[in-house]
C-alpha positions, 0 to 999 in steps of 0.5 A: 499500500505505501508503494502505490501512494509514492509513485502516481503523485510526483510523476503526474505533477512533474510533467504536465506542469512545466510543459504547458506553462513554457509553451503557450505563454511566451509564444502568444505574448510575443506575437500579439503585442508587437503586431497589434501596436504597430498597425493601428498607430501609424495608420 
């Protein structure tokens, strides 16, 4: 019993966390900011 509670815990919290927070964040903030602020200004 003490072996099934020490495996499915640190394994499911160390994979789907640093992978989903390091991709959809720096990619959507570097394409929507310099593109929407460089068009409606000079026009």
